[in-house]
N, C-alpha and C positions, 0 to 999 in steps of 0.2 A: 687813121682814127681821129674823129674829131670829136672832142670834150667840150662843156665848158663845166665848171663850178660856182654855185653860187654864193653866195654870203654868210649863208646857213653854215654851207659844207665845210665852209674853209673855217669855221670856228670851231668843227667835231674835235672830239678826242685827238682822234687819229691823226688829221690833218696836222693840228698845233704838233705833239712828238714831233712829226716829219720835219715840222719848221725848223723847231730847236733843235733836231737832229741837224739839219743840213747848215744851221747858219752857222753850224760852231766846226761842223767837219774839216771845211774847206782850208780856216785856219789853223786847227790843228796837226792836218797832216802836212799842212804846210811845214810847218815850224821842225816837224818831223824828219821833213825831206833835206833839211839844211842839218841835220843834228842827228843821221841817220845811224850812230854808235847808241842813243837809247830804244833805239827799237823800229827797221823801218822793215816791213813788210814784207815784200816782195820775192825774193831771192830762194831759191833750192831746188833747183833744177837738176838732175846728177848731166853731169856733163856727157852726151853724147862720144864716145870712144873712135869713130868713123870722122865726128867731123875735129874735134881739136885736133884727130892725128894730123891734117891739115894745115896747124897753123904750126909756128915756130915757137922753140920752148922759148919759155918767159922765167925770169927769176924770180922766186917765191919762198919762204921761209919754208923750212920742211916739216913744221907742225900744224899746216892746213886743216881746219878742223873740219870736224866729218859732220855728211848730212846731217841737216834739222830731221830728217824724219827717223835715222838710225837711233838717235839718242831718247828722240819725244817717243816712239814705239816701245823702249824698256821702262818707261817707266807711266804712260799714260793708256788706261784700261779703258777700253772700248763702254761709249755708255749704254747703261743698262734699259734704259729707256727705247720701244722701238720707233725708228724713222716712223713708223707708220699714226705716230700716236706727240709728234713732237709738235705739231700745232697748237697741240690743247697744252705746253706748257706757257709759263712767265715767258715772256722779250729775252729778260738775262736769264733764262735758263735754255732757249733757244740758242744764243748765243754761246754757253757754254756747251750744251750738246753737240754743236758743230766746232769747236775747237775741238773737242774729245774724240769727236771721229771722225778727225783730220786727223791729228798727230797720233792716234791708236790706229791708221787702216781703215777702220771702218766702214770711211764712206765710200772709195774708191772699189769695196766690196758691192755695192750694194747693184742692184739692176738696172737699167736704163730708168724702169717706169716706176722704181723706188725712190729713183732719184728725182725724177721729176714730182712725183707725188709730194716728197719729203720737202722741197723748194718753194713747192708753190702752194703749200700750207702753213709759210710760216710767216708769222708778223713783217707791215712794212719795213719794219726798219731793223729785220735781223740781217740780212746780210751788209747794211750799210754799215752797222756797228763790226759787225765780223770781218769787214774788209777794214774800216779804221783803226781799230783794235791791234790788227795786224799780227806780228811782225811783217810787212810788205817789203823788206829787201834787209841785208847784212851793212855793215859797216864796211865790207871789200868781199867781192865775190864777183863770177865770173858767168858768162851767157853766152849762147850760143844764141840768135835768131835769125831768121825768114824774115825781111822787110818788104814790101812793092807800094810804092807810092803813086796817083799820077800826077805827073808832073808838065803842066802846063797844055795841060790835057788828055795827056801820052801815059796811056798804062802801059807799063814795060813789057818786053820778051818773057824777063826773067826776073825773076828777085833777087833783090841782095841777100848773101848768106854772112852773116858777120860772127866775127868773135869780138868778144867785148868784155875789158875786165873795166872794174868802176873803185874808186874810192872813197869816204868821204872822209870831211871833214881836213883836210880839203876838199873840194870836187874833183878826182882825176881819173881821164877817163881814156883810155887808150882804145883803140880802134881799127879792126883788119877783115879786109874785105875775099874773102874766101874762094877760092881756085874756081869752086864750083856754082858760083853766081854771078853777078851784073855787077860791074868795077871791079874786079877781081886784082886783085894785088895793091887797093890803093887802103893805106893807112894816113893815119888823123892821133893824135893826143892833144888833150886841151885838161890844163892846170891852170885852174882857179887865183894859186896861189901866187902865181905868176904874173899870168893876162888873163882878166877876166872876159876880155870880151873879144877874145883869140882864139884860133886855134891855128896847130902846124899840122902838117900832111904833105901826100901825096898823092897825085891821079896813077895809078893804074899802067902796066906796059909799058910803053917807052917814056910814056912820063914821068917813072915813077924818080925823075934823075931829078928832080925841080920840085925839090920841098918849100911849101912857104909857107909864110903868116896867112893866116886871112882872116876877114871879120865872121864873126858866128852867125850874121845878118847878110853878110853880103852876096852878093852876084853867085860866088864858086860855090857859096854854100846849100842857097836857096837851089840851082842846077841840078839838083840829085836829093834834093827832100823838100817839105815843106815844114821840117823842124829844125831844132839846134839841136848841136850836137850834146847839150846838158837833157836832151828829152828823154837821151838815151836808156833803157832803161823801165823794172817793174814798176815805181815807184810813180812818175811818170801817169802813167796809165789810171794806178787807182786812184792818185790828185783829182784825176779828170774825170772820173765816174762820181767823184763825192761833190764835184763843182754844176758837174753838169744836174746830178739829181738837185741841188739848192735854185737851180735854174728853173726847174719846175715845181716846185714848190711857191718862191717869189713870181712865178707867173701866174701862181694858182690853177696849175696843168694837172693833172695826174699822169704818173707817168706809166702808161701802157708798156707791161713785160708777157713775152710769149716766152716760156723754159721749155728745152729740151736737151736730149744727148746729144752730143755729136761727136766726130773722131776728126781734127781736121791735121790735116799731114801727119797723120799717126799718132792725135796729142788725143785722149779723152777726157773733152770737159764736160761741163754742167755749161750751156748755152743761155746767157738772157739778153735776151733783143728788145732793146728799147725802140717805140718808136717816136718820136717827136712834133704836136699837129702844125706847129710852124715853120720847123726845118730849120734851116738856114736861112738869115746870117745867124739869128738868136741861138741856136744852137751847136752844138759842132760837128754833127749829123744828122738827118732827118730820119734815118735809121741805125743803128748799131750794135752789133751783135759783139759779148763782151762769155772768153770760155772762162767757166771759172776749175783754178786746177781742185784734184783732188787728195790734195796730200798735203793743199799749205794753203794759205787764204793771201793770196794773189790772182789774180788771172793771166793765163797761156797766151789767149788767143785774141783779136779784135779787128773786126768789119766794119770800117763802118761806110756806108752808103748814102751821095746828095742827094737833090731833092728831086733829081729826075730817076732815081733810084738806080743808077750806076755808081759801082766800088770806087771806093780813093783813096782807100789805104787797109791793107791785112798785113798784120804782124800777127809771129806766131814763134815764141819762146820753146824752142826744142830743148833745149837746158838749160839750169841755173846749178854754180857752184859755189860754196862762202869760196875764198879763198883770203890768205894774209899776204901782203906784196910788199915788199921793200920797190927802192925808190927809184930805183931803177927800168920797172915796170914801165915808167911814166916815165923816160926819160930819151930823146931822139938818140940819144948816144949809144942807146944799147946797142949790141955787134948781134942782135936778131933779129932788127928792126932794117929796113932797106930805104931810112930816111938819107 
């Protein structure tokens, strides 16, 4: 869809509110990403037993915090305003309603038609505010994800299936490629307190006897992904969503949005499809669909398409669980690892 926006419309109250919101959101979230202990947004997928069972045992404390929804459901009551009336509330009230519906479990109980009608009725700033205010992660957490990327023009035969553990302040990451996905057996560790621009890892198969240090931006890293290891996690997706929103505002372009409920690889989400009039390289993708979790303020799924309408990236967070790790989790000498 191609649209233009007049100078008058750019001075409209809604446009000015959008501009003020997105001009600060990216910087705000970037700060929170480097200090996630103050409340990052995206974390709380309950780890799937079947997926985690394929991974090695990891050292961690016994006092692992409970899943966010368990604690929240005990203290947060479902909102009294019906979903059909939320669009009539003020912006602040809409954001509070979303938070209460999410934490109480009321949102996930809505049927598909109710969810679509709800999000179509909201103020344009409600979803960005909801995502920005989070939390969109935890100080430390574990997730299982499925990820496919088009590399050098080639779409993979099967996705990577990964178990990832993350701790912040400093940022430390352990990733293992699970047996049923591409690059099975591969492992990598990143610790910014030791080497900010390198990661340690080994390939899968017979090559796993050759662990090496490699640049985050080097040929080896780029051979399998268009992203750095630092981009792993739900915070990155939230940040990119807010950055893209700011680009729409700065370019004076409307952000065309299609809302639907989808089940992606078994995960039910409210899917928001954004299509950029100008496409790449001005925007990350010509079209992108982000799937919002129904129990937490983060995106569970991502599907990105290029200017030729070909998919170039698909991510599904199957589970996220808050964890407390000790130093051995990010130590290559951990006996559970194969470095």
